[in-house]
C-alpha positions in Angstrom: 21.5 -24.9 3.0 20.6 -21.6 1.4 22.6 -18.7 2.9 20.1 -16.4 4.6 20.8 -12.7 4.4 19.8 -11.0 7.6 17.0 -8.4 7.4 19.0 -5.2 8.0 18.0 -2.6 10.6 17.9 0.3 9.9 17.0 -0.2 6.2 19.5 1.0 3.7 19.1 4.7 2.9 17.0 5.3 6.0 19.0 8.1 7.5 16.7 8.4 10.5 19.7 7.8 12.8 21.2 11.2 12.0 21.2 13.9 14.7 17.7 15.3 15.3 16.1 12.0 14.2 17.0 9.8 17.1 15.4 9.1 20.5 16.0 11.6 23.2 15.9 15.4 23.2 12.9 17.6 23.6 10.8 19.5 21.1 10.8 23.2 21.4 7.6 24.0 23.4 8.2 27.7 24.1 5.2 30.0 23.8 4.3 31.1 20.3 3.6 28.8 17.4 1.4 25.7 18.2 2.8 22.2 18.3 1.5 19.3 16.2 2.4 15.7 17.0 2.5 13.1 14.3 2.1 9.6 15.6 3.6 7.1 13.1 6.7 7.4 10.9 5.6 5.5 7.8 5.1 7.4 4.5 1.7 8.8 5.6 3.2 10.2 8.8 6.2 11.6 7.0 4.1 13.2 4.3 1.9 14.7 7.0 4.9 16.3 8.7 6.0 17.6 5.3 2.7 19.3 4.7 2.6 20.7 8.2 5.9 22.4 7.6 4.8 24.0 4.3 5.0 21.3 1.7 6.8 22.4 -1.4 7.7 25.7 0.2 9.0 25.7 3.8 6.8 27.9 5.9 8.6 29.7 8.8 5.2 30.4 10.5 4.2 26.7 10.4 3.6 24.8 13.7 6.4 23.1 15.5 6.2 19.4 14.6 7.3 16.4 16.5 7.1 13.0 14.8 7.0 9.8 17.0 7.7 6.3 15.6 7.5 3.3 17.9 9.9 1.2 15.7 13.7 1.8 15.6 13.5 3.1 12.0 11.3 5.2 9.8 9.4 4.3 6.6 7.1 1.5 7.7 6.8 -1.0 4.9 9.1 1.2 2.6 12.3 -0.6 3.2 15.5 -1.0 1.1 18.1 -3.6 1.8 21.6 -4.2 0.5 21.1 -7.6 -1.1 23.5 -9.4 -3.3 25.5 -6.2 -3.8 22.7 -3.9 -4.8 19.9 -1.8 -3.2 16.7 -3.9 -3.4 13.3 -2.9 -2.1 11.9 -5.5 0.2 8.6 -3.7 0.6 6.7 -1.9 -2.2 9.1 -1.6 -5.2 7.0 0.8 -7.3 4.3 3.4 -7.3 1.6 4.2 -9.8 2.4 7.1 -12.0 -1.2 7.9 -12.9 -1.8 9.2 -9.3 0.3 12.3 -8.8 0.9 12.3 -5.1 4.2 10.3 -5.1 5.8 11.8 -8.1 4.8 15.3 -6.8 6.5 14.6 -3.5 9.6 13.3 -5.2 9.7 16.6 -7.2 9.4 18.7 -4.1 12.2 16.7 -2.5 14.5 17.1 -5.5 14.4 13.4 -6.3 13.0 13.7 -9.9 16.3 12.6 -11.4 16.3 9.5 -9.3 13.0 8.2 -10.6 13.3 5.3 -13.0 10.5 3.8 -15.2 9.6 0.2 -15.2 11.8 -1.6 -17.7 9.5 -4.3 -18.9 5.9 -4.6 -19.9 3.3 -7.3 -19.5 2.7 -9.9 -16.8 1.4 -13.5 -16.6 -0.8 -15.7 -14.4 0.1 -19.3 -13.4 -2.9 -21.2 -14.6 -3.4 -24.8 -15.8 0.2 -25.7 -15.3 1.7 -22.8 -17.3 2.6 -19.1 -17.1 0.1 -17.5 -19.4 0.4 -13.8 -20.4 -2.4 -11.6 -19.2 -4.5 -10.6 -22.1 -4.8 -7.1 -23.5 -7.9 -5.2 -22.5 -8.0 -6.0 -18.8 -9.5 -3.4 -16.4 -8.1 -4.3 -13.0 -8.2 -7.9 -13.9 -11.6 -7.9 -15.5 -11.7 -8.5 -19.3 -13.2 -5.7 -21.4 -12.7 -7.6 -24.7 -13.6 -11.1 -25.6 -11.0 -12.3 -28.1 -7.8 -11.4 -26.2 -9.2 -13.2 -23.1 -10.3 -16.2 -25.2 -7.0 -16.6 -27.0 -5.0 -16.4 -23.7 -6.0 -19.9 -22.6 -6.4 -18.7 -19.1 -10.1 -19.4 -18.8 -10.2 -22.8 -20.5 -13.0 -23.9 -22.8 -15.8 -23.7 -20.2 -14.7 -20.3 -19.0 -14.3 -19.0 -22.5 -17.8 -20.2 -23.5 -19.2 -18.5 -20.3 -17.5 -15.3 -21.3 -18.9 -15.4 -24.7 -22.4 -15.2 -23.3 -21.7 -11.6 -22.3 -21.3 -10.9 -26.0 -24.2 -12.8 -27.5 -26.7 -12.9 -24.6 -25.5 -10.6 -21.8 -27.1 -11.2 -18.4 -29.0 -8.2 -17.1 -28.2 -7.0 -13.6 -30.5 -8.7 -11.1 -30.2 -5.8 -8.6 -31.0 -2.2 -8.7 -28.5 0.6 -8.1 -26.6 0.0 -4.9 -24.0 2.1 -3.1 -21.7 -0.8 -2.9 -21.3 -4.5 -3.9 -18.7 -7.2 -3.6 -16.5 -7.4 -6.6 -16.4 -11.2 -6.9 -20.1 -11.9 -7.0 -20.7 -9.0 -9.4 -18.1 -10.1 -11.9 -19.0 -13.7 -11.5 -22.7 -13.1 -12.4 -21.7 -11.1 -15.5 -18.7 -13.0 -16.8 -18.4 -16.3 -15.0 -16.6 -17.6 -11.9 -13.4 -18.5 -13.8 -12.9 -14.8 -14.6 -13.1 -14.1 -10.9 -10.9 -17.0 -9.8 -8.2 -16.7 -12.5 -8.0 -13.0 -13.3 -9.9 -10.6 -11.0 -9.0 -12.3 -7.7 -5.2 -12.8 -8.4 -4.9 -9.2 -9.6 -7.3 -7.1 -7.4 -7.2 -9.5 -4.5 -3.4 -9.6 -4.7 -3.1 -5.9 -4.4 -4.9 -6.0 -1.0 -3.7 -9.5 0.1 -7.4 -10.4 0.3 -10.3 -11.9 -1.6 -12.7 -10.2 -4.1 -15.5 -12.4 -2.6 -16.3 -9.7 -0.1 -14.1 -6.8 -1.3 -15.8 -3.4 -1.7 -16.3 -2.3 -5.3 -17.0 1.3 -4.3 -13.7 1.5 -2.4 -11.5 -0.5 -4.8 -13.1 -0.6 -8.2 -16.0 1.9 -8.5 -16.2 1.8 -12.3 -17.7 -1.7 -11.9 -20.8 -0.4 -10.2 -21.6 2.0 -13.0 -20.9 -0.6 -15.7 -23.1 -3.2 -14.1 -26.2 -1.0 -14.4 -25.8 -0.5 -18.1 -27.7 -2.6 -20.6 -26.0 -4.9 -23.0 -22.6 -6.4 -22.7 -20.9 -5.8 -19.4 -17.4 -5.9 -21.1 -18.5 -3.2 -23.5 -19.8 -1.0 -20.7 -16.6 -1.6 -18.7 -14.5 -0.7 -21.7 -16.4 2.6 -22.2 -16.3 3.4 -18.5 -12.6 2.8 -18.2 -11.9 4.9 -21.3 -13.5 7.8 -19.4 -11.4 7.2 -16.4 -7.9 5.8 -17.4 -6.7 5.7 -13.8 -8.8 2.6 -13.2 -7.2 0.6 -16.1 -4.8 -2.2 -15.3 -3.0 -4.9 -17.3 0.0 -4.5 -19.6 0.8 -0.9 -19.0 2.9 1.8 -20.6 6.4 1.9 -19.3 5.7 5.3 -17.7 2.8 3.9 -15.6 5.0 2.8 -12.7 8.1 4.3 -11.2 10.8 3.3 -8.7 13.7 5.1 -7.2 17.2 4.2 -8.3 18.4 3.7 -4.8 15.2 2.2 -3.5 12.2 3.5 -1.7 14.4 3.9 1.4 16.0 6.8 -0.3 12.6 8.6 -0.3 12.2 7.9 3.4 15.8 9.1 4.1 15.6 12.3 2.0 12.2 13.2 3.5 13.6 12.6 7.1 16.7 14.7 6.4 14.7 17.6 5.0 12.2 17.5 7.8 15.0 17.7 10.3 16.4 20.6 8.4 13.0 22.3 8.8 13.2 21.9 12.5 11.0 18.8 12.9 11.9 16.7 15.9 11.9 13.0 14.9 12.0 10.3 17.6 12.3 6.7 16.7 11.8 4.0 19.4 9.1 6.3 20.9 5.9 4.4 21.4 2.8 6.5 22.3 1.2 4.6 25.2 -1.8 6.8 25.7 -3.3 10.2 24.9 -4.5 12.5 27.5 -7.0 15.2 26.6 -7.3 18.5 28.5 -10.8 19.5 29.8 -13.1 20.8 27.0 -12.2 24.3 25.9 -8.8 24.2 27.6 -5.8 25.1 25.5 -2.1 24.3 26.0 -0.6 26.7 28.4 -3.8 27.3 30.3 -5.5 29.6 27.8 -9.0 29.3 26.4 -8.1 29.3 22.8 -7.7 31.7 19.9 -6.1 31.8 16.5 -3.3 29.4 16.2 -4.1 27.5 19.4 -5.6 24.0 19.3 -6.9 21.7 21.9 -4.5 20.6 24.5 -3.2 17.0 24.3 -0.5 15.1 26.2 1.1 12.2 24.6 2.5 9.7 27.1 5.5 7.9 25.6 8.3 5.7 26.8 10.7 8.7 26.5 8.5 11.1 28.5 5.3 13.2 28.0 4.9 15.5 25.0 2.4 18.3 24.8 0.7 19.2 21.6 -2.1 21.4 20.2 -3.0 19.0 17.4 -2.5 15.4 16.4 -2.1 13.5 13.2 -2.4 9.8 14.0 -0.7 7.9 11.1 -0.2 4.6 13.0 -1.8 1.3 12.0 -5.5 1.1 12.5 -5.4 -1.1 15.6 -2.9 1.3 17.3 -5.0 4.3 16.3 -8.1 2.7 17.7 -6.5 2.0 21.0 -5.3 5.5 21.4 -8.6 7.0 20.5 -10.8 4.6 22.5 -10.8 6.8 25.7 -11.8 9.9 23.7 -14.3 8.7 21.1 -15.7 5.2 21.2 -17.3 5.5 17.7 -14.0 6.4 16.0 -12.2 3.6 17.9 -14.8 1.0 17.0 -14.8 1.9 13.3 -11.0 1.8 13.1 -10.7 -1.4 15.2 -13.2 -3.1 13.0 -10.9 -3.1 10.0 -9.3 -6.5 9.6 -5.8 -7.0 8.3 -3.8 -9.6 6.4 -0.2 -10.6 7.1 2.3 -11.2 4.3 6.0 -12.0 3.7 8.3 -11.1 0.9 11.2 -13.4 -0.2 14.0 -11.8 -2.2 16.0 -14.5 -4.0 19.2 -14.4 -6.0 19.7 -17.3 -8.4 22.6 -18.2 -10.7 21.3 -17.3 -14.2 21.7 -20.9 -15.4 19.5 -22.2 -12.6 16.4 -20.7 -14.3 15.2 -23.1 -17.0 12.5 -21.0 -18.7 12.7 -17.5 -20.3 11.4 -14.7 -18.0 9.2 -12.3 -20.0 7.5 -9.2 -18.6 7.5 -8.2 -15.0 6.4 -11.4 -13.3 3.4 -13.6 -12.7 0.4 -13.9 -10.4 -0.8 -17.2 -8.8 -4.5 -17.7 -8.2 -5.8 -19.5 -5.0 -6.7 -22.4 -7.3 -4.6 -22.3 -10.5 -6.6 -25.2 -12.2 -5.0 -28.1 -13.9 -4.0 -31.4 -12.4 -2.1 -29.9 -9.4 -5.2 -27.9 -8.3 -6.6 -30.7 -6.1 -3.6 -30.6 -3.7 -2.7 -28.0 -1.1 -3.1 -24.5 -2.4 0.2 -22.8 -3.5 1.7 -20.5 -0.9 3.2 -18.1 -3.5 0.7 -15.4 -4.5 3.0 -13.6 -7.0 6.5 -13.6 -8.3 8.4 -10.6 -9.7 11.4 -10.7 -12.0 13.1 -7.9 -10.1 16.1 -7.4 -12.4 13.9 -7.6 -15.5 11.4 -5.2 -14.1 14.1 -2.8 -13.0 17.1 -3.0 -15.4 19.3 -0.9 -13.0 19.3 -4.0 -10.7 20.6 -6.3 -13.4 24.0 -8.0 -12.9 25.7 -10.5 -15.3 25.1 -14.2 -14.3 22.4 -13.5 -11.8 18.6 -13.5 -11.7 16.8 -11.7 -8.9 13.3 -13.0 -8.1 10.9 -11.7 -5.5 8.1 -14.0 -4.2 5.1 -12.9 -2.1 3.2 -15.1 0.3 0.3 -14.6 2.5 -3.3 -13.4 2.0 -6.3 -13.0 4.2 -7.2 -16.5 5.5 -3.9 -18.0 4.6 -1.5 -17.8 7.6 0.7 -20.8 6.8 3.8 -18.7 6.4 3.4 -17.4 10.0 4.1 -20.8 11.4 7.3 -21.3 9.5 10.9 -20.3 10.2 12.6 -18.3 7.6 14.6 -21.3 6.5 11.4 -23.4 6.2 9.7 -20.7 4.3 12.5 -20.3 1.8 12.6 -24.1 1.2 8.8 -24.2 0.6 8.7 -21.2 -1.7 11.7 -22.2 -3.8 10.2 -25.7 -4.3 7.0 -24.0 -5.7 9.0 -21.6 -7.8 11.1 -24.5 -9.2 7.9 -25.8 -10.9 6.7 -22.4 -12.1 9.9 -21.2 -13.6 11.4 -24.6 -14.4 14.2 -23.9 -11.9 17.0 -26.4 -11.6 18.7 -25.2 -8.5 18.4 -23.4 -5.2 19.0 -19.6 -4.7 22.5 -18.6 -3.7 21.1 -16.0 -1.3 17.7 -15.4 0.3 16.1 -12.7 2.4 12.8 -13.0 4.2 10.9 -9.8 5.2 7.7 -10.2 7.2 4.9 -7.7 7.4 2.4 -8.8 10.1 -1.1 -7.3 9.9 0.0 -5.0 7.1 -2.9 -5.0 4.6 -6.3 -3.6 5.6 -9.2 -5.4 4.1 -11.8 -3.2 2.4 -15.0 -5.0 2.9 -18.3 -4.1 1.3 -19.5 -0.7 2.6 -15.9 0.2 3.6 -16.5 3.8 2.5 -19.4 4.1 4.9 -17.0 3.1 7.7 -14.6 5.7 6.5 -17.3 8.4 6.4 -18.4 7.4 9.9 -14.8 7.7 11.1 -14.4 11.1 9.6 -17.8 12.2 11.1 -16.8 10.9 14.5 -13.4 12.8 14.4 -15.2 16.0 13.9 -15.9 15.8 17.7 -12.1 15.9 18.1 -11.4 18.9 15.8 -7.6 19.0 16.4 -7.2 15.3 15.5 -6.9 13.6 12.1 -6.2 10.0 11.1 -4.1 9.0 8.1 -2.9 5.8 6.6 -3.8 2.8 4.5 -6.9 1.8 6.4 -9.1 4.5 4.8 -9.0 5.3 1.1 -6.1 3.4 -0.5 -3.2 1.1 0.3 -0.7 2.3 -2.3 2.1 4.7 -1.8 0.4 7.7 -3.6 -2.8 7.1 -1.6 -1.0 7.0 1.7 1.0 10.2 0.8 -2.3 11.9 -0.1 -3.9 10.7 3.1 -1.1 12.1 5.3 -1.1 15.5 3.6 -4.9 15.7 3.8 -4.8 14.9 7.5 -2.2 17.6 8.0 -4.4 20.2 6.3 -7.3 19.2 8.5 -5.2 19.8 11.6 -3.8 23.0 10.3 -7.4 24.2 9.7 -8.3 23.5 13.3 -5.4 25.5 14.5 -6.1 28.5 12.3 -8.5 29.0 9.4 -5.7 30.6 7.4 -3.3 27.7 8.0 -5.1 25.0 6.1 -3.7 26.2 2.7 -6.6 24.7 0.7 -4.7 25.2 -2.6 -1.5 23.4 -1.5 -0.3 20.5 -3.5 -1.3 17.0 -2.3 
């Protein structure tokens, strides 16, 4: 039997258990500065608290802040475990360097020296019974050049011929300009269904644990909408559009495109929590907010009728007692935020509650080096829903991606050992939820044995589950977000942050939290919003 490493709690480097960050105690509610409550201790909530207290420069006149997290630890999906003698991320293991929010926050926290660049380049896709390198010229999984895609062998003869049509006889767009479209049908019409199934869906769908069949292009891949309206080759239009906006490009990336932290993402959570406590923020873990109570319209905390620096009166009823606040940042998962807002704004609650979510699990596996029979090049490989080849007629594979952890991050490398990380679960595939950890490890390692020519079982394994963790960005998702933001204007002292709105990555969530904080600061005092502050 494979030794199972317990999922540690609290995560390594999550120092939320230090004095000032544990359950109990009361925030300072003496008259004077207003109080802002942050509901949710994931990276969006922590970033909101950071912005509320001054961001890069501590602000002694900032509101008092109390952060409430229902779980026993901070960080949400940002978790670092001690596994096989080293700190290993069991949630997100990197963030995109092209978006500045995460690197900026690390600089503000003094963690710049702890940043490490990705140590390998290139990735593959498991298609037609082999790991085939992703071709050059992909833009978020969509080819922008014919020959690299044709030579890769990923599309097969039929898929390659269909792709060639875009060069010699491109299909004009059958629809006029639209505010949004589904990624899958758009790409399928232009380049063929095999491009969708074997490239776009594994890469774009994999990021969101969903399917491009109904995924919003406007929210996830807006350059597609512009490229689809241009005459001539879609690949040429996509190439030109991506050149104008390099942040949309994906595929084999420069080594500086992705970053990790030497001691894991948990060190970001821990450092942020420590510095927030040093700024006077009260952090309570194990403090679930059961309901929100709003004072009568126009009332202010303490019985006043408002004025500069005074927001709307709220009472947060928690398992550790009531907390009064003048403003709220709700950085909890969308279903939780919807339940809290339902008594106060039905529209906002409905829009949040309508976002569906996918559950995933991550398996971290340590193999003896001689148990891996095939060379491991690049950072890992993706697995389509239907990988083609003779095995495609059976049950779909459960693994959606595999990362070569100690190749991707050389600081994790140890002699005689190979670290792999397998992801399972996507929207519509809940098989992993019915399995015990031991059953899941057995199933996944059997699949990996085929894909990496493995000859043995891992010597250690760790399963980390993330139920309902990935919001699904359906077509017209941005209309939903705009409607939510409009509805929240009726609650001027409240802002919502997190992955359910404008991005699921670490930089997007940090930006969301800091933006929500500025919104609440603006409601407390026009001069407090600091519009020029760093996001």
